C-alpha positions as CSV (number, residue, x, y, z in Angstrom):
1,M,-10.3,-19.2,26.7
2,N,-13.2,-19.7,28.8
3,T,-14.0,-16.3,31.0
4,T,-16.6,-16.8,34.1
5,I,-18.4,-13.2,33.7
6,L,-20.4,-11.9,36.9
7,H,-23.0,-9.9,36.1
8,T,-23.7,-6.3,38.6
9,T,-26.1,-4.2,38.8
10,K,-25.5,-1.3,41.6
11,Y,-23.7,1.5,39.7
12,K,-23.0,5.1,40.2
13,N,-22.3,8.3,38.2
14,S,-18.4,9.2,37.7
15,P,-16.9,11.1,35.1
16,L,-16.5,8.4,32.8
17,G,-20.5,7.5,33.5
18,L,-21.6,4.6,35.0
19,I,-19.2,2.6,37.0
20,P,-20.1,-0.2,39.3
21,E,-19.9,1.5,43.2
22,D,-17.0,0.0,44.4
23,W,-14.7,1.8,41.7
24,E,-13.4,4.7,41.8
25,V,-11.8,7.3,39.0
26,K,-8.4,9.3,39.5
27,K,-6.4,11.0,37.2
28,I,-3.2,9.7,36.0
29,G,-1.2,12.3,37.5
30,K,-2.8,11.6,41.0
31,I,-1.8,7.6,41.1
32,T,1.5,7.9,39.6
33,K,4.6,9.7,38.2
34,T,5.2,10.3,34.3
35,T,8.2,11.6,32.3
36,A,9.1,11.9,28.3
37,G,12.5,11.2,27.3
38,G,14.9,13.1,25.2
39,T,17.8,12.3,22.2
40,P,21.0,12.9,22.8
41,S,23.2,15.5,20.5
42,T,23.5,13.5,16.7
43,N,26.7,15.2,16.5
44,R,28.2,13.7,18.9
45,S,29.3,10.2,18.2
46,E,30.2,9.9,21.8
47,Y,26.5,9.9,22.9
48,W,26.0,6.8,20.7
49,N,26.6,2.7,20.3
50,G,26.8,2.3,23.9
51,K,25.0,-0.2,26.1
52,I,22.0,1.8,27.1
53,K,19.1,0.4,25.4
54,W,17.1,3.9,23.7
55,M,13.6,3.6,22.0
56,S,11.9,5.8,19.3
57,S,8.3,6.4,19.1
58,G,8.1,3.9,16.1
59,D,9.2,1.4,18.3
60,L,5.9,1.5,20.3
61,N,4.4,-0.4,17.7
62,L,6.0,-3.5,19.3
63,K,3.6,-3.1,22.1
64,R,5.7,-5.3,24.6
65,V,8.8,-3.8,24.2
66,F,11.9,-6.3,25.2
67,D,14.4,-4.8,23.0
68,V,15.3,-2.0,20.5
69,G,17.6,-1.0,17.9
70,G,18.9,2.5,19.3
71,R,21.3,2.5,22.1
72,I,23.7,5.6,23.8
73,T,26.6,5.9,26.4
74,E,26.5,6.4,29.6
75,I,27.6,9.9,28.5
76,G,25.2,10.1,26.1
77,L,22.5,9.8,29.2
78,K,23.9,12.3,31.5
79,N,24.1,14.9,28.7
80,S,20.8,14.6,27.4
81,S,17.3,15.1,29.0
82,T,16.6,11.3,28.4
83,K,16.5,8.9,31.8
84,L,16.8,5.3,32.5
85,I,12.9,4.4,33.3
86,P,11.7,1.1,35.1
87,V,10.5,-1.6,33.6
88,K,6.5,-2.3,33.2
89,C,5.9,1.5,32.3
90,I,3.1,2.8,30.3
91,L,4.4,3.9,27.1
92,I,2.2,6.4,25.0
93,G,3.3,8.2,21.4
94,L,3.3,11.5,22.2
95,A,3.7,13.1,18.7
96,G,3.8,11.7,14.9
97,Q,1.5,12.3,12.0
98,G,0.5,8.8,11.7
99,K,-0.8,6.1,13.4
100,T,2.3,6.2,16.8
101,R,0.5,9.3,18.6
102,G,-2.0,7.5,21.0
103,T,-0.4,4.2,20.7
104,V,0.2,2.2,24.0
105,A,3.4,0.4,24.7
106,M,4.8,-1.4,28.2
107,N,8.6,-1.4,28.3
108,M,9.6,-5.2,29.6
109,V,13.4,-4.4,30.2
110,E,14.5,-1.0,32.0
111,L,15.5,1.6,29.1
112,C,15.5,5.3,27.7
113,T,13.1,7.0,25.4
114,N,13.1,9.9,22.8
115,Q,11.3,12.9,23.8
116,S,8.2,11.8,21.4
117,V,7.3,9.2,24.4
118,A,6.1,9.4,27.6
119,A,6.5,7.0,30.4
120,I,4.1,6.5,32.9
121,F,5.9,4.9,36.1
122,P,4.3,2.0,38.0
123,S,2.6,2.6,41.1
124,N,0.7,0.6,44.0
125,E,-2.3,2.0,42.9
126,F,-3.0,0.4,40.1
127,Y,-1.6,-3.1,38.5
128,E,0.4,-2.1,35.5
129,E,-1.1,-4.7,32.8
130,Y,-4.9,-3.2,33.1
131,L,-3.6,0.2,33.1
132,Y,-1.9,-0.9,30.1
133,H,-5.5,-2.6,28.6
134,N,-7.5,0.4,29.7
135,L,-5.2,3.1,27.4
136,D,-4.2,1.0,24.4
137,F,-8.5,0.7,24.8
138,R,-8.6,4.5,24.3
139,Y,-6.6,4.9,21.3
140,F,-8.5,7.1,19.3
141,E,-9.8,9.0,22.2
142,L,-6.3,9.5,23.4
143,R,-5.7,10.9,19.6
144,Q,-8.4,13.3,20.1
145,L,-6.9,14.8,23.4
146,S,-4.1,15.8,21.2
147,T,-2.7,19.7,21.2
148,G,-3.2,21.6,17.8
149,D,-5.0,20.7,14.6
150,G,-5.4,17.5,12.6
151,G,-2.4,15.8,12.0
152,R,-0.3,17.7,13.5
153,G,-1.3,17.7,16.7
154,G,0.4,15.9,19.8
155,L,-0.2,15.3,23.2
156,N,2.2,16.2,26.6
157,L,2.5,15.2,29.9
158,N,-0.1,18.1,30.9
159,I,-2.6,16.0,29.0
160,I,-1.2,12.4,30.0
161,N,-2.0,13.6,34.0
162,S,-5.0,14.4,33.3
163,I,-6.7,11.5,31.8
164,P,-8.6,9.9,34.1
165,V,-8.9,6.3,34.4
166,P,-11.3,3.7,36.3
167,I,-9.5,1.8,39.0
168,P,-11.0,-1.2,39.9
169,P,-9.8,-3.2,43.2
170,L,-6.8,-4.5,42.5
171,P,-7.5,-8.2,42.8
172,E,-10.2,-7.1,39.9
173,Q,-7.6,-5.6,37.7
174,K,-5.3,-8.3,37.9
175,A,-8.6,-10.5,36.9
176,I,-9.4,-8.3,33.7
177,A,-5.6,-8.4,32.6
178,D,-5.1,-11.6,33.0
179,C,-8.6,-12.5,31.0
180,L,-7.1,-9.6,28.3
181,S,-3.8,-10.9,28.2
182,T,-5.0,-14.6,27.4
183,W,-6.5,-13.2,24.1
184,D,-3.2,-11.5,23.6
185,K,-1.4,-14.6,23.8
186,A,-3.6,-15.9,21.3
187,I,-3.1,-13.3,19.2
188,E,0.8,-13.3,19.2
189,K,0.6,-16.9,18.2
190,Q,-1.7,-16.5,15.4
191,T,0.2,-14.0,14.0
192,A,3.3,-15.8,14.5
193,L,1.4,-18.8,12.2
194,I,0.7,-16.3,9.4
195,A,3.8,-14.8,9.6
196,Q,6.1,-18.5,9.4
197,K,3.4,-19.4,6.7
198,E,3.8,-16.7,4.6
199,L,7.8,-17.2,4.6
200,S,7.8,-20.5,3.4
201,K,5.0,-19.3,0.1
202,K,7.9,-16.8,0.1
203,A,10.7,-19.4,-0.4
204,L,8.2,-21.9,-2.4
205,M,7.2,-18.8,-5.0
206,Q,11.4,-18.5,-5.1
207,Q,11.6,-22.0,-6.2
208,L,8.4,-22.6,-8.3
209,L,8.9,-19.2,-10.5
210,S,12.2,-19.7,-11.1
211,G,11.9,-23.1,-12.2
212,K,14.5,-24.4,-9.5
213,K,11.5,-26.6,-8.4
214,R,9.4,-28.4,-11.3
215,L,6.1,-29.9,-10.1
216,K,5.6,-33.3,-10.7
217,G,4.8,-34.5,-14.4
218,F,6.6,-31.1,-16.6
219,S,9.6,-30.9,-17.7
220,G,11.2,-28.9,-20.8
221,E,12.9,-25.6,-20.5
222,W,10.8,-22.2,-20.1
223,K,11.4,-19.6,-22.2
224,I,12.2,-16.1,-20.7
225,L,9.8,-13.3,-22.7
226,G,9.8,-9.9,-22.1
227,L,6.1,-8.4,-20.7
228,N,5.6,-6.9,-23.5
229,E,5.6,-10.1,-25.5
230,V,2.9,-12.0,-23.7
231,S,0.3,-9.1,-22.7
232,D,-0.8,-5.5,-22.9
233,V,1.6,-3.2,-20.9
234,R,-0.1,0.3,-20.7
235,D,-1.1,3.3,-17.5
236,G,-3.8,5.1,-16.6
237,T,-4.6,8.8,-17.4
238,H,-2.1,11.0,-17.1
239,E,-4.6,14.0,-16.6
240,S,-5.7,15.4,-13.5
241,P,-9.3,16.0,-13.5
242,K,-11.6,17.8,-10.7
243,Y,-12.2,15.7,-7.4
244,I,-15.8,15.6,-6.2
245,E,-17.4,14.2,-2.8
246,N,-19.2,11.6,-4.7
247,G,-19.0,9.9,-8.6
248,V,-16.4,7.4,-10.4
249,K,-13.9,5.8,-7.9
250,F,-10.3,7.2,-9.1
251,I,-7.5,4.5,-8.0
252,T,-4.0,5.7,-8.0
253,S,-0.7,3.8,-7.1
254,K,-1.7,4.5,-3.2
255,N,-4.7,2.9,-3.0
256,I,-2.8,-0.8,-4.2
257,K,-1.6,-2.8,-1.1
258,D,-0.8,-5.8,-0.3
259,G,-2.5,-7.4,-3.3
260,E,-5.8,-5.5,-2.5
261,L,-7.4,-2.4,-3.4
262,D,-7.4,-0.3,-0.4
263,F,-10.6,2.2,-0.3
264,S,-10.3,3.8,2.8
265,S,-9.1,7.1,0.8
266,I,-10.1,6.7,-2.3
267,S,-11.0,10.0,-4.3
268,Y,-13.9,10.5,-7.1
269,I,-14.6,12.2,-10.6
270,S,-17.2,13.2,-12.7
271,K,-18.8,10.2,-14.9
272,E,-17.9,12.7,-17.5
273,D,-13.9,13.2,-16.9
274,A,-14.3,9.7,-16.4
275,D,-16.2,8.8,-19.7
276,N,-13.7,11.2,-21.7
277,F,-10.3,9.0,-20.2
278,D,-8.8,7.2,-23.0
279,R,-10.3,3.8,-24.2
280,R,-7.1,2.1,-23.8
281,S,-6.9,3.0,-20.2
282,K,-10.4,1.6,-19.1
283,V,-9.7,-1.7,-16.5
284,H,-11.6,-4.8,-16.8
285,K,-11.9,-7.9,-14.8
286,G,-8.6,-9.9,-15.4
287,D,-6.7,-6.9,-15.4
288,I,-3.6,-6.3,-13.3
289,L,-2.5,-3.5,-12.1
290,I,0.5,-2.7,-10.6
291,S,2.0,0.7,-8.5
292,M,4.3,2.7,-10.4
293,I,4.7,5.8,-7.5
294,G,5.6,5.9,-4.3
295,T,5.4,2.1,-2.9
296,I,6.1,0.6,-6.3
297,G,5.5,-2.8,-7.7
298,N,2.5,-3.5,-5.3
299,S,0.2,-5.2,-8.0
300,V,-3.3,-6.2,-7.5
301,L,-5.5,-9.1,-9.9
302,I,-8.7,-7.8,-10.5
303,N,-11.2,-10.7,-10.6
304,Y,-14.3,-8.8,-11.0
305,E,-15.7,-6.3,-13.2
306,P,-14.2,-2.6,-11.9
307,D,-16.4,0.2,-11.5
308,F,-13.2,2.6,-11.5
309,C,-10.9,4.8,-13.4
310,I,-6.8,4.7,-12.9
311,K,-4.6,7.4,-13.0
312,N,-0.3,7.0,-13.3
313,V,-1.3,3.1,-12.4
314,G,0.6,0.4,-14.6
315,L,-2.2,-1.6,-16.0
316,I,-1.2,-5.4,-17.5
317,K,-3.8,-7.1,-19.8
318,S,-3.1,-10.6,-20.5
319,K,-2.4,-11.8,-23.9
320,K,-0.4,-15.3,-24.5
321,I,-0.2,-15.9,-20.2
322,E,-2.1,-16.8,-17.6
323,A,-3.3,-13.5,-15.1
324,T,-2.9,-16.0,-12.1
325,F,0.6,-16.6,-12.8
326,L,1.5,-13.4,-13.5
327,I,0.1,-12.0,-10.4
328,Q,2.1,-14.7,-8.1
329,Y,5.6,-13.7,-10.0
330,F,4.4,-9.7,-9.4
331,H,4.1,-10.6,-5.7
332,S,7.4,-12.7,-5.5
333,T,11.2,-11.3,-4.5
334,L,12.3,-12.2,-8.2
335,F,9.8,-9.1,-9.2
336,Q,10.8,-7.0,-6.3
337,N,14.9,-7.7,-7.0
338,Y,14.0,-6.4,-10.8
339,L,12.5,-3.0,-9.4
340,L,15.8,-2.3,-7.3
341,G,17.5,-2.0,-10.6
342,Q,14.7,-0.2,-12.4
343,Q,13.2,2.6,-10.2
344,D,13.6,6.5,-11.8
345,G,13.2,9.8,-10.3
346,G,14.7,11.3,-7.0
347,I,13.5,11.4,-3.7
348,Q,10.0,10.1,-4.8
349,K,10.4,6.2,-6.2
350,F,9.1,5.7,-9.8
351,I,9.1,3.2,-12.3
352,S,8.2,4.4,-16.2
353,L,6.3,2.1,-18.6
354,S,9.1,1.1,-20.5
355,G,10.4,-0.1,-17.2
356,L,7.4,-2.6,-16.8
357,R,7.4,-3.1,-20.5
358,N,10.8,-4.3,-20.5
359,L,10.5,-6.7,-17.7
360,K,11.5,-10.4,-18.1
361,V,9.3,-13.0,-17.2
362,P,9.4,-16.3,-17.2
363,Y,7.2,-18.6,-19.6
364,P,6.5,-22.0,-18.7
365,S,3.9,-23.7,-20.8
366,K,0.1,-22.8,-19.9
367,E,-0.6,-26.1,-18.5
368,E,2.4,-25.6,-15.8
369,Q,1.6,-21.9,-15.4
370,T,-1.5,-23.1,-14.4
371,A,-0.4,-25.8,-11.7
372,I,1.9,-23.4,-10.4
373,A,-0.3,-20.8,-10.0
374,N,-2.9,-22.8,-8.5
375,V,-0.5,-24.6,-5.7
376,L,0.7,-20.9,-4.6
377,Q,-3.2,-19.9,-4.3
378,C,-3.7,-22.7,-2.1
379,V,-1.1,-21.4,0.2
380,D,-2.5,-17.7,-0.3
381,D,-6.0,-19.4,1.0
382,E,-4.5,-21.0,4.0
383,I,-2.9,-17.5,4.6
384,Q,-6.4,-16.1,4.4
385,L,-8.2,-18.2,6.6
386,L,-5.0,-17.8,9.2
387,K,-6.1,-14.3,9.3
388,K,-9.9,-14.4,9.4
389,K,-9.3,-16.1,12.4
390,L,-7.1,-13.5,13.8
391,N,-9.6,-10.8,13.0
392,Q,-12.1,-12.8,15.0
393,L,-9.7,-13.3,17.9
394,K,-9.2,-9.1,17.9
395,E,-13.0,-8.7,17.5
396,Q,-13.2,-11.1,20.5
397,K,-10.4,-9.2,22.4
398,K,-12.5,-5.6,21.6
399,G,-15.5,-7.0,23.0
400,L,-14.0,-8.0,26.2
401,M,-12.6,-4.9,26.6
402,Q,-15.8,-3.4,26.1
403,V,-17.5,-4.6,28.6
404,L,-14.7,-5.5,31.3
405,L,-12.7,-2.0,31.1
406,T,-16.2,-0.2,31.9
407,G,-17.5,-2.5,34.7
408,K,-20.6,-3.5,32.8
409,K,-19.4,-6.9,33.1
410,R,-17.5,-8.0,36.4
411,L,-15.0,-11.0,36.4
412,K,-15.0,-13.6,39.6
413,Y,-11.9,-13.0,41.2
């Protein structure tokens, strides 16, 4: 993916800062039309399950939208504020407390949208792929433009129409878009490789952890034992200490994600409160943590001496079973299927401590446990390398966007 970049030295002031002399800055509302969608009445069955594609704001995460799950009928289209939009509109999420607001996508087929999606129509004033990349790069800026406070704010068409956009000559717009699309294709390919490898590992886990497939050199029947027979199963404190700005990290179920701990939304408690907690809930290197509330069943093996406390989190201290084998079992569909029948509570999903203790786990010999864990860990290492390459590609694209979309560097065209 070689890119020929030409340096430019002639700039001018603009509302967006310094830009090349031959670029312009125009507001979206001055160069094209925009619209928002709508939702046919959900009380009218004749409005739904037709042949017309209808997307919700959640579909924006597809980025390039070729198909969506929603369908409405012709009568649903005629009796609502939604409307068919042409191919290659730039779509922007208007609302949502999560990450959707400000998310940018492009529809590659004709479709309708709901009221939480704005559509910027194609125009001969700009190259659609260029505008897509420009606005996609400005995700956090778009979120800051939202009306209202905090996560409850929202964008609207007036805000969208007032967004200033740097407009290079059309040939340069195409050159910029083509360059960035090359990175997009590489990112998509790498993402597909990761998905394929993860799917292969899932199938391999199913076979190895159930004993349907045996590694060379191993034979004999496995035992099936209760988790409480092979490990010490506890949970964290049930107390509610006072949170402080800085102190000892306080881990809850929400911080356990995808085989690792997420410290991006961590809380802190005082060392005094932490020291007062039951010593039985102290976490050590080699322990396994499992989320018990909300998104239950997420697990992580702690491979370092921890510096945190836990609350309402399953704590597994291996005694007669290899922790590296056990964590692979917790990541498997075998464990997830068990959880489906063990969830306690009402609206909020919850698994009890007794539910964990009563879990039946496969128990091959220690040698076979280690061998299985090593094979699966090798696959995990391959996946991590693929993800590292994916992150590198994303960072490379981000760096290119920073210089190309601001005119700091120019492409030959």
